[in-house]
C-alpha positions as CSV (number, residue, x, y, z in Angstrom):
1,D,3.7,51.6,18.1
2,G,3.8,55.4,18.7
3,A,0.2,56.0,17.9
4,G,-1.2,59.1,19.5
5,D,2.0,60.1,21.3
6,G,3.2,62.5,18.7
7,A,6.1,60.2,17.7
8,G,6.5,60.1,14.0
9,D,3.2,61.7,13.1
10,G,4.4,65.2,12.8
11,A,2.6,66.5,15.9
12,G,4.8,69.2,17.4
13,D,7.6,68.7,14.9
14,G,7.3,72.3,13.6
15,A,7.6,73.9,17.0
16,D,10.3,71.5,18.1
17,S,12.4,72.1,15.0
18,K,11.9,75.9,15.2
19,A,13.1,75.9,18.8
20,A,16.0,73.7,17.9
21,L,17.0,76.0,15.0
22,E,16.7,79.0,17.3
23,A,19.0,77.3,19.9
24,L,21.4,76.5,17.1
25,D,21.4,80.1,15.8
26,A,22.1,81.4,19.3
27,A,25.0,78.9,19.8
28,V,26.5,79.7,16.4
29,A,26.2,83.5,17.1
30,A,27.9,83.0,20.4
31,L,30.7,81.0,18.8
32,H,31.2,83.7,16.1
33,R,31.9,86.2,18.8
34,W,35.2,84.5,19.8
35,A,36.1,82.2,16.9
36,A,36.5,82.9,13.2
37,K,34.2,81.2,10.8
38,E,37.1,79.5,9.1
39,E,37.9,77.7,12.3
40,H,34.6,75.8,12.4
41,W,33.8,75.2,8.7
42,K,31.9,72.0,9.4
43,L,29.5,73.7,11.8
44,L,29.0,76.5,9.4
45,V,28.1,74.0,6.6
46,A,25.8,72.1,8.9
47,W,24.1,75.4,10.0
48,H,23.4,76.4,6.4
49,R,22.0,72.9,5.7
50,A,19.8,72.9,8.8
51,H,18.3,76.1,7.5
52,G,17.8,74.6,4.1
53,Y,20.5,76.7,2.4
54,A,22.3,74.0,0.5
55,A,23.8,76.5,-2.0
56,T,25.2,78.6,0.7
57,A,26.6,75.5,2.5
58,L,28.3,74.5,-0.8
59,A,29.8,78.0,-1.1
60,A,31.1,77.9,2.5
61,L,32.6,74.4,1.8
62,D,34.1,75.5,-1.5
63,E,35.6,78.6,0.3
64,H,37.2,76.3,2.9
65,L,38.5,73.9,0.3
66,A,40.1,76.8,-1.7
67,K,42.1,77.8,1.4
68,E,43.3,74.3,2.2
69,K,46.9,73.4,1.4
70,G,47.2,70.1,-0.5
71,P,44.6,67.8,-1.8
72,P,41.2,67.8,0.0
73,P,40.4,64.7,2.1
74,K,37.8,62.3,0.7
75,E,35.4,63.2,3.5
76,K,35.2,66.8,2.3
77,L,34.7,65.8,-1.3
78,E,31.9,63.4,-0.3
79,L,30.2,66.2,1.7
80,R,30.5,68.4,-1.4
81,L,28.9,65.6,-3.4
82,E,26.0,65.4,-0.9
83,L,25.4,69.2,-1.2
84,L,25.4,69.0,-5.0
85,R,22.8,66.2,-4.7
86,E,20.6,68.3,-2.4
87,L,20.6,71.1,-5.0
88,G,19.5,68.6,-7.6
89,W,22.4,69.3,-9.8
90,Q,22.8,65.7,-11.2
91,H,25.3,66.6,-13.9
92,W,27.6,68.1,-11.2
93,V,27.0,65.0,-9.0
94,D,28.0,62.7,-11.8
95,N,31.1,64.8,-12.5
96,A,32.1,64.9,-8.8
97,K,31.6,61.1,-8.5
98,A,33.9,60.5,-11.5
99,L,36.6,62.9,-10.0
100,L,36.3,61.2,-6.6
101,L,36.9,57.8,-8.2
102,L,39.9,59.2,-10.0
103,K,41.4,60.7,-6.9
104,Y,40.5,57.7,-4.6
105,P,40.2,54.5,-6.7
106,Q,38.6,51.6,-5.0
107,S,41.4,49.2,-6.3
108,Y,44.0,50.8,-4.1
109,P,44.8,49.3,-0.7
110,P,43.1,51.1,2.3
111,P,45.5,53.8,3.3
112,F,45.5,55.1,-0.2
113,N,41.8,55.0,-1.0
114,S,40.5,56.3,2.3
115,V,42.7,59.5,2.7
């Protein structure tokens, strides 16, 4: 049941997550030495989220979306929706959901609603 072994009771979670964040920071810093941030936007957004910076993650995603040619894929718009939800901006979430349904209606056959 995990009782007493530290699983799920929070024991050691702070130290483990701090060590994991430090390892992530080192890996991202090493990556930035040889690759531009624009080349790994998804990692950059995930890094900001891991540190609890939802607004900065949203800004990084919006910057990436602005540079994209053509309409953004549904996956990226859904990620943007998650970030807005993390920020607690419900009015923006509602607006983004409505726009997502307009761009990718559920009534279309699969190749058109899953782009």
